[in-house]
N, C-alpha and C positions, 0 to 999 in steps of 0.2 A: 426392518430399517435398511439392512444391507441389500435385501432383495429389491426393495423399491429404488434404492440408489442405482443398482445395476440396471434395472429396467429403464430408468430415466436416462442413464448414460448411453445405453444402446439406442434408445429412441432418438436422442440428440445426434448421435453419430449417423444414424440412418437418414434423418431429416437433412443434415448438413451435406452428406454425400449425394443424396437424391437431388438437392437443389443444384449442386455443382454439375451433376450429370445432365440435368435439364438445360442449364445455361450453356454447357458445352455442346449439347445436341442442337440447340437453337442456333448457335454460332455456325456450326457446320452446315445446317440447312440454309442459312443466309448466304454463306460463302458459295455453296453449291448453286443456289438460285442466281447469284450474280454472274458466276462463271458460265452457267447455262445460257444466260442472255448474251454474254460476250462471245462465246463459242457455241452457237446452237447446233451446228452440224456434228461437231466432235462429241458433245454431250448426249446427243440423241443416239449416236452410235454406241457410246459407252452404256447408256441405259438399255439398249436392245441386247447387248451381249450379257449384261448382268441379269436381265430378266430371263433370258434363255437358260442361264445357269441355275437360277432360283426355281423356275417352273419345271424344268426337265430333271426329274430325279435320276435319270440314267445318263445325264450329261457327264462326259469324261472329266471335265474340270471340277465338277462337284466332288468326284471321288479324289481328285488331286488335292483339293482343299482339306478333305477329311484325312487323307494320308499325311499331309504336311502337319496338321495338328497332332496326329498320332505320333509321328516320328519325333516332333519337338517335345511332346510330353514325356515320352520314354527316355529321350536323351537327357532332359532336365531332371527327371526322377533319378536316373542312374548317377547323374552329377551330384545331386543332393546326398544320396546314400554314400557314394564314394568319398565326398568331402567330409561328411560326419565321421566315417570310419577312420579316415586318414588323420583327422585332428585328434580323435580319441587315442589312436596309436601313439601319436606324438606326445599326448598328455601322460600316457602310461609309461612309454619307453622314450625318454628324452633323447637318447642318441639317434633315434629314428629321424629327428628333425634335421640332423646334419646331412642325411641322405635325401630327404624329401624336398627340402627348401630349394637347393640348387636345381633339382630336376624340374620343379614347378616353374622356376624363373626361365629356364632354357626352353621348356615346352611352350610357355606363354609367349616368348619372343618369336617362336616359329609360326609363320603364317599357315592358316588352315589349308591353303592350296598345296603346301608341301606334303600334307598327309594324304592327299587324294590318290597318288599312285599306290601308296600302301593300302588304302581302303579298297581300291580297284583290284589289287592283287589278292586281298582276302575275300572280298565279296563280289559277286556278279551284280550287274546293274539291276536285275530283277529282285535281288534280296533286300530286305528291309534293314539288315544290320548295318550296312554302309551309311545310310541316311541317319540312323540313330547315333552311330559313332561320330558322324560329323557334327550333329547337334550337341552331343556330349562334349566334344573337344572344345567347342567355342563357348559353351556355357559353364564349364567346370572351373576355369581359372578365376573369374570374379568371385565365385563362391568360396574358393580356397583362400583368396587374399583377404576377403572380409571375415571369413571364419578364423583365420590366424590372427587377424587384428583383434577380434573379440577375445580370443584365447590370451593374447598378450596384455589385454586391458584388465585382467583380473588383479585386484589390489594385492600387493605383497602382504598386507596385514592379514588378509583372509587366508593366504597360503600358510603364513606362520601360525595362525590360530588353528588351522586344520592339522598342522604337524604337531602342535602341542597336545591336541586331543587324540593323537595317534592314528590319524587317517592316512591310508596309503594313497598312491597316485590315482588308482581307479576310483576309490570312494571320494576323493577330493574332486575328481572330474564330474562324477555323478551328482554330488551335492552342491558344488560351488561353480565350477568352471563351465558346466553345460549351459547354464542360464546365459552367460555372456556370449558363448559360442552360438547358441540358437538365435539370439537377437541379432547378431552380426550376420549370420548366414541368411536369415530372412530379409535383412536389409539388402544384402547382395543378390537375393533372389529377384528383386525388382529390376536388376541389370541383366541377370542371367536368363530370365524368362523370355524376354523378347529376343535375346541373342541366340537362344536355342532355335528359334524360328529361322533366324538368319543362317545359322549353321546348317539346318535341314535344307534350306533353299540353295545354299552354295553347294552342298553335297549333291542335291538332285541335278543342278545345272551342269556340274562337271561330270557326273556319272551318266546323265543323259535321259532322265525321265522325270515325271511329276511336275509340280509347280515351277521348280527351278528351271527345268528344260523349257517350259512354256515362256518364262521370262526371257531366257537366252535366245530362243527361236524368234520371238516377236521383235527383239532388238536387232537381230541379224537380218531379218526379213524387212525391217522398216515398217512394221505394222503398228502405227501409233496407238490406235484404239485398243488393240489386243495387249500392247505393252502397258498402257495405263491401267487397264482392268487387272492384269496379272499382278502388277506392283501394288495396287490398292488392296486387292484381296490378301496378298501376303502381309501387307501392313496391318490389315484388319485382324488377322490371326495373331500377329505380334502384339498389337494393342490389347487384344483380349487376354493374352498371357500376362501382360504387364498389369492390367486391372486386377486379375485374380491374385497375382503375387502381392500387389499393393494391399488388397483387402485382407490377405492372410497376415501380412506384417502388421497392419493397423490393428487387426483383431488381437494378435498376440500382445502388442504393446498395451492395448486397453485392458486386457485381462491381467497383465503384469502389474499395471497401475492399481487395479482393483484389489489384487492380492496384497499389495503394499499398504 
């Protein structure tokens, strides 16, 4: 019975999301067709540049796209791990919250551009660490804010009940608080995932290589077609990251509902 219910639930989710994807794809194709009629010269140039990147496996921008996805992924992964460890430390050692909360607020209010001289001083333009650090800095804070929000949403009754049964701070976090924290972090992941791509692009543009440098160079040189293609490709990577984060969050919530 439970197995059949689970299969039907998964099937309905897949059918619903597949229908939404098809409708969205159809709308994009219609808009693309209309714009190609209105601006034929511009879109023929964009099509030519995109086809060159797709067909040529040794195309430099193809590697730039792969590098952008790689830097964004590692920056986002490090953000997730750091966020989870930080919240766990706050849950176990409550005085740690007095130190970490003001630091997060100050760092969040600081523009990422202010960190670029520090990144340049630590890493050379050819090193990957600088781009990963830029992706980490811009994607970390939404995760921390949503994670702390989930941590604060734990009902006081559950905390009192765990204390009655003699659970210490670590056991209470593992048995009770971790569920609220994970749900909030995965919700914040939908924001942080595309932001990690933005951070990697900003880091590359200011350091001077990769997709970010291509975007900056095309803007400075006034190359409209190259500028549009670079922005569209960066946006495609960001949208892909968002879709993956959305699917992860949706799957977690569905599994949580099934367990209940």
